[in-house]
C-alpha positions in Angstrom: 36.4 -17.1 -0.6 34.1 -14.3 -1.6 31.4 -15.0 -4.2 28.9 -12.6 -5.7 25.3 -13.6 -6.6 22.7 -11.9 -8.8 19.0 -12.6 -9.2 15.8 -11.0 -10.6 12.5 -12.0 -9.3 9.0 -10.8 -10.3 5.8 -10.6 -8.4 2.1 -10.8 -9.4 0.1 -10.0 -6.4 -3.9 -10.3 -6.3 -5.6 -7.5 -4.5 -8.8 -8.3 -2.5 -9.7 -10.1 0.6 -10.3 -13.8 -0.3 -13.2 -13.7 2.2 -15.7 -11.8 -0.1 -17.7 -10.2 2.8 -14.6 -8.3 4.1 -14.3 -6.3 0.8 -16.5 -3.5 2.2 -15.9 -0.2 3.9 -17.7 2.8 5.3 -16.9 6.5 5.9 -18.5 9.4 7.7 -18.0 13.0 6.4 -19.0 16.3 8.2 -18.7 19.7 6.9 -19.1 22.4 9.7 -20.5 25.9 9.3 -17.1 27.4 9.5 -16.1 25.5 6.5 -13.9 22.9 8.3 -14.1 19.4 7.1 -13.9 16.1 9.2 -13.6 12.6 7.8 -13.7 9.4 9.7 -13.3 5.9 8.1 -12.9 2.3 9.0 -9.2 1.9 8.3 -6.4 1.8 10.9 -3.4 4.0 10.5 -0.2 2.2 11.4 2.3 4.4 9.7 1.5 3.4 6.2 0.1 6.8 5.3 -3.5 5.7 5.0 -4.9 8.8 6.8 -3.0 11.2 4.5 -4.5 9.4 1.5 -8.0 9.5 2.8 -7.6 13.3 3.4 -6.3 13.7 -0.1 -9.3 12.0 -1.6 -11.7 14.2 0.3 -9.9 17.3 -0.4 -9.7 16.4 -4.2 -13.5 15.8 -4.4 -14.4 19.0 -2.6 -11.8 21.3 -4.3 -9.9 22.0 -1.1 -6.4 22.2 0.1 -5.2 19.1 2.0 -4.7 21.3 5.2 -8.5 22.0 5.2 -9.4 18.4 5.8 -9.1 16.9 9.2 -9.5 13.1 10.2 -10.6 11.7 13.4 -9.4 8.4 15.0 -10.9 5.2 13.7 -13.9 4.3 16.0 -16.7 1.9 15.6 -19.2 4.3 17.0 -18.6 6.4 14.0 -18.2 3.8 11.3 -19.4 0.4 12.4 -18.5 -3.1 11.2 -15.2 -2.2 9.9 -13.1 -4.8 8.0 -9.5 -5.4 9.0 -6.9 -3.0 7.6 -5.1 -5.9 5.7 -4.8 -7.6 2.3 -3.3 -4.3 1.0 -6.8 -3.0 0.7 -6.9 -0.1 3.2 -6.8 2.8 0.8 -8.7 1.0 -1.9 -11.7 0.3 0.4 -11.8 3.1 2.7 -10.7 5.7 0.1 -13.6 4.8 -2.0 -16.0 4.9 0.8 -14.7 8.4 1.8 -15.0 9.5 -1.9 -18.5 8.3 -2.0 -19.3 10.5 1.0 -17.5 13.6 -0.5 -19.3 13.1 -3.8 -22.7 13.2 -2.0 -21.7 16.5 -0.3 -20.4 17.9 -3.5 -23.6 17.2 -5.4 -25.9 18.7 -2.8 -23.7 21.8 -2.7 -23.7 22.2 -6.4 -27.4 21.5 -6.7 -28.0 24.0 -4.0 -25.7 26.8 -5.6 -27.5 26.4 -9.0 -30.8 27.1 -7.5 -29.6 29.7 -4.9 -27.5 31.8 -7.3 -29.4 30.9 -10.4 -26.3 29.7 -12.3 -26.1 26.9 -14.8 -25.6 23.6 -12.9 -23.5 22.0 -15.6 -20.9 24.7 -15.4 -20.4 24.8 -11.6 -17.3 23.2 -10.0 -15.6 23.2 -6.5 -11.9 24.0 -6.9 -9.3 26.0 -5.1 -11.3 26.4 -2.1 -14.3 28.1 -4.1 -17.4 27.6 -6.1 -16.6 28.6 -9.7 -18.4 28.7 -13.0 -17.1 27.2 -16.2 -16.8 30.7 -17.9 -14.4 31.8 -15.3 -16.3 35.1 -14.6 -14.9 36.7 -11.5 -18.3 37.7 -10.5 -19.4 34.1 -10.5 -17.2 33.0 -7.6 -18.1 32.1 -4.0 -15.6 31.1 -1.4 -16.0 27.7 0.3 -16.9 29.4 3.6 -19.5 31.6 2.1 -21.1 28.5 0.2 -21.2 26.5 3.4 -22.8 29.2 5.5 -25.4 29.8 2.6 -26.1 26.0 2.4 -26.5 25.7 6.3 -29.0 28.7 6.3 -30.9 26.9 3.5 -31.0 23.7 5.6 -28.9 21.6 3.2 -27.4 18.5 5.0 -23.7 18.9 5.3 -23.1 15.4 6.6 -22.9 12.1 4.6 -22.1 8.4 5.0 -20.1 6.7 2.3 -20.0 3.0 1.4 -18.0 1.0 -1.0 -18.1 -2.8 -1.9 -15.5 -4.2 -4.3 -17.4 -5.2 -7.5 -17.0 -8.2 -9.7 -15.3 -10.4 -7.2 -16.7 -14.0 -6.6 -15.1 -17.3 -5.9 -16.5 -20.8 -5.3 -14.0 -22.6 -3.1 -15.6 -26.1 -3.8 -15.3 -25.8 -7.6 -12.2 -23.5 -7.5 -13.8 -21.2 -10.0 -14.4 -17.5 -9.9 -12.6 -14.2 -9.7 -11.0 -13.9 -6.1 -9.1 -10.7 -6.9 -10.3 -7.4 -8.3 -6.9 -6.7 -10.0 -3.2 -7.5 -9.7 -0.1 -5.5 -8.8 3.1 -6.2 -10.4 6.7 -5.7 -9.6 10.2 -6.8 -10.2 13.5 -6.6 -8.2 17.2 -7.3 -8.9 19.4 -8.1 -5.9 23.1 -8.4 -5.8 24.9 -10.0 -2.8 28.5 -10.7 -1.7 29.0 -13.9 0.3 32.1 -15.0 2.2 31.6 -18.8 1.7 34.2 -19.7 4.5 32.2 -17.9 7.2 28.7 -17.7 5.8 28.6 -13.9 6.3 27.0 -11.9 3.5 26.0 -8.5 2.4 23.2 -7.2 0.1 25.2 -4.9 -2.1 22.6 -3.5 -4.4 18.8 -3.6 -5.0 16.9 -2.2 -7.9 13.1 -2.3 -7.8 10.5 -1.4 -10.3 6.8 -1.5 -8.8 3.4 -1.0 -10.4 1.1 1.3 -8.4 -1.0 2.4 -11.2 -1.7 6.1 -11.0 -0.1 6.7 -7.6 -2.2 8.5 -4.9 0.9 9.7 -3.2 4.3 8.8 -4.9 6.2 9.7 -1.6 4.1 7.3 0.5 4.1 4.6 -2.1 7.9 4.7 -2.6 8.3 4.4 1.2 6.0 1.4 1.3 8.0 -0.3 -1.4 11.2 0.4 0.4 9.9 -0.6 3.8 8.1 -3.7 2.3 11.2 -5.0 0.6 13.5 -4.7 3.8 10.8 -6.3 5.9 10.7 -9.2 3.3 14.5 -9.3 3.4 14.4 -9.8 7.1 11.7 -12.6 6.8 13.9 -14.4 4.3 17.4 -13.9 5.9 17.4 -13.3 9.6 14.0 -13.6 11.4 14.3 -17.2 12.8 12.0 -18.8 15.4 13.6 -21.2 17.8 12.2 -23.3 20.5 13.8 -25.3 23.4 13.1 -29.0 24.1 10.0 -28.0 26.2 8.5 -26.0 23.4 9.2 -22.6 24.8 9.9 -20.0 22.2 13.5 -18.7 22.6 13.6 -16.0 20.0 11.2 -13.8 21.8 12.9 -10.4 21.8 15.2 -8.1 19.9 18.3 -9.8 21.2 17.3 -13.1 19.7 14.8 -12.3 17.0 16.8 -10.4 14.4 14.7 -8.0 12.3 16.6 -5.9 9.7 18.3 -2.6 11.0 19.6 0.4 9.3 23.0 -1.3 9.0 21.4 -4.0 6.8 20.2 -1.6 4.1 21.9 -2.1 0.7 24.5 0.7 0.0 22.6 1.1 -3.4 18.9 0.8 -3.1 16.9 2.2 -6.1 13.1 2.2 -6.2 11.1 3.4 -9.1 7.3 3.5 -9.6 6.0 2.3 -12.9 4.6 5.3 -14.7 2.0 5.7 -17.5 0.1 2.5 -16.6 -3.1 3.3 -14.8 -5.1 0.5 -13.2 -7.3 -1.0 -15.8 -10.1 -1.5 -13.2 -12.2 1.3 -11.7 -10.2 1.5 -8.5 -9.5 4.8 -6.5 -8.3 7.2 -9.2 -6.8 4.2 -11.1 -4.3 3.6 -8.5 -3.1 0.2 -7.2 -2.4 -1.2 -3.7 1.1 -1.1 -2.4 1.2 -2.6 1.0 2.1 -6.3 0.8 3.1 -6.8 -2.9 6.8 -5.4 -2.4 7.3 -7.7 0.5 7.5 -10.6 -1.9 10.1 -8.9 -4.0 12.7 -9.7 -1.4 12.7 -13.2 -2.7 15.4 -11.9 -5.0 17.9 -11.6 -2.1 17.4 -15.3 -1.2 17.7 -16.2 -4.9 20.9 -14.1 -5.2 22.4 -16.0 -2.2 21.7 -19.3 -3.9 23.2 -18.0 -7.1 26.4 -17.1 -5.2 26.5 -20.6 -3.6 25.9 -22.3 -6.9 29.1 -20.7 -8.3 31.1 -22.9 -5.9 30.2 -25.8 -8.2 30.3 -23.8 -11.5 26.5 -23.7 -11.3 26.0 -27.4 -11.9 23.9 -27.7 -8.8 20.9 -25.8 -7.3 21.8 -25.3 -3.6 19.5 -26.3 -0.8 19.1 -23.1 1.2 16.3 -23.1 3.8 14.8 -19.9 4.9 15.6 -17.7 6.8 19.0 -17.8 5.1 21.1 -17.0 8.2 24.8 -16.9 7.9 24.9 -20.3 9.6 22.6 -21.7 6.9 24.6 -20.2 4.2 27.8 -21.7 5.6 26.2 -25.1 5.8 24.8 -24.9 2.4 28.3 -23.9 1.1 30.0 -26.8 3.0 27.5 -29.2 1.6 28.2 -28.2 -1.8 32.0 -28.5 -1.3 31.6 -31.9 0.2 29.6 -33.1 -2.9 32.0 -31.7 -5.3 35.0 -33.6 -3.7 33.1 -36.9 -3.7 
């Protein structure tokens, strides 16, 4: 007997480390005499696109193409006392630190250029790989490489350290009062499942996600984070079960026994949209929002949809007991329990 289930679940996810002292980050930025730019920061790249976002920030502040900015491996001899890359704060913290360093370099270069070229400081800008003036006069344009050479010869420092500490947050654990999160990220997901209640096997047929990322730093990366986070959460709630033997030895200790989602578990229809036109109300990095952990929680809609399908066995008169992870065995046991109670 095949039953279908449907569920919509929202998420409101607070962004910040709950340990206040971890909400800080540093960065080190060098501009070399050939015009090349090197950034180092305290975040760990683990495939989430953090390095790309940091390079984007530096390129944006210095008016350069992304390809002009290089990044070096995270090392504590470059940026010390780094906070963990966790709590969805990697881009928020390290991006702001990198931006701080880039703003320092930009200000030095513009101050130098105003004096060196005798141009109005208020009208100067770095864009498209050059120093330009507000009037757009073709004669008032200096390439990035020429500007860096001139600044070096004038003994202008081309290196800067950046730092950022998340403002406003505070929390008293004893009184339970304060502001533990700088802002919240929101999202919603609708999941549809098909369940064979005679075997416990099921399939996620369709998922639709709308997620709030503020003004996205990189929509392609953020969409991938939402997709990956959702599937990871689906595994957490449906297949990733820990089992031990009588002696307390972990049995689910490898890919043959600990079942993470695979390509075959992807729903045939998987729609992800980023909420547009709603920048972060807080002064975050270009009004963006974190997108690491919040989508993970949206997979609760899969578990809820399984419960909805099971509830149909008793005409929705009961709320099924379905422990997580909701493996096929547990789905079958829950279905049998519902049938037993309906007969009695």
